[in-house]
N, C-alpha and C positions, 0 to 999 in steps of 0.2 A: 264204465263210462259215469255214471253218477260221481264214483270218487272222483273223477278227473274235474268235474263240474264245483265240487266244492274247493278245488284249488281256487277256482277263478271266482269265490263268491266271496265279497268283503263280509270280514266279520266285525263286530261292534269291538272298539278299542276304548277302555277307561283310562284315567289318568292315574287313578289310585289303584295297589297292586293286591289291598286285602280290604273285603268288606269291614268297615268299622265296627260293625256289631261283633265280627270275630275276635278282634283285638280287645276290644272293651265294652260290654252291654253300656255301659254308662257315656257313651261317646255321643250318641244321639237320645234326644229326650224329648218326645212328641214332635219329631222332625225336625228339632232346632239341635245345632251344636251347641254342646257342653263345654265346658273349660279342661276336660277330659281328652276332647279330641287332639289336644297337643301330642297326648300319649300317642294316638292312632295316626297324626299326621307323621310325627316323629319316625314311627315304625314303618311307613311307607316310604319316608326320604331315607332312611338309611338300608331299606333294602333296595332303592336304586343306585345307591351311591357305591354299595358294594358291588352288585353286578356291573355298574361301570369301571369301576376298580379292575376289575376282572377282565372286561373287553379293552380297557387302554394298554394294560399288560399283554393283552395277545397280540395286540396291532403292533406293540411296541415291538415285541419278540420275534414277528414278521418282518416288519420292516427293518431291523437289526439283521436280522440271519439274511433279507435280499442287496442289503447293503453290503454285507460280507460275500456273499457268493458273485455280488457284481463287481467288486472291487479291481480285480485285475492283477494284484501284488501291488497296488499302490499301496505305499505306507499311510498316507493320510486318509484314505479312503477307508483301510483295515482299522484303523484307529477308532475312527468316526463308528464304525460299524460295531466295535467291541465296546466301546462307550455307550451308546444305546442299547446294547444287549445288559451291560453291566448297569445302566439304570432302571431297565425293566425289572431286572432280578432285586435290584435294591427297593423298587417301588413294591414288588409283592411280597418281599418280606419285611416291608416296613408295617404294610396292612396285617399281615397273619402276625406279626411282634404285636402291635397295638393288640388285636384281640386277647393274646394272651397274658399281656401287661393287663388289662382290664380283669382277666379271670384269677391272674394273681391277687389282686387287690379284692377282689369278692371273695378267695379263699383267705386271706390275710386277714379282712376286716370283718368278714361275716356279711358283710352290707351287699345285696345285688346290685351292683353297680352296671350291668349289661340289661337292664329294663329301667326304660325311663317312667316313673310312675309319678303321677300330682297327687297328694292327697286329698281325702273328702268323700 
């Protein structure tokens, strides 16, 4: 019974996904944000964008599959469904390819381009 009540009990929701001190201890100094706070902000925004890209891919894939199933043999509806599925796959391949390009640049140049750091 207690487990059931936990489902209906609201829990607090916070805008940031990670505590700034976990990303960089220099983000907050005496309760005030520092210039290194941009590192923390960028890390949180990047996590949200990657999650949103995965969610959009999943929704587009489901919509494309539903369009295909309900096309009833109509060639225009089948073309629309296959276009949606193709664009969903191109989108997820683009996100993965951009990450691999960043890793290639990092390995080729030796500069860590996958982490946003402000000097100081």
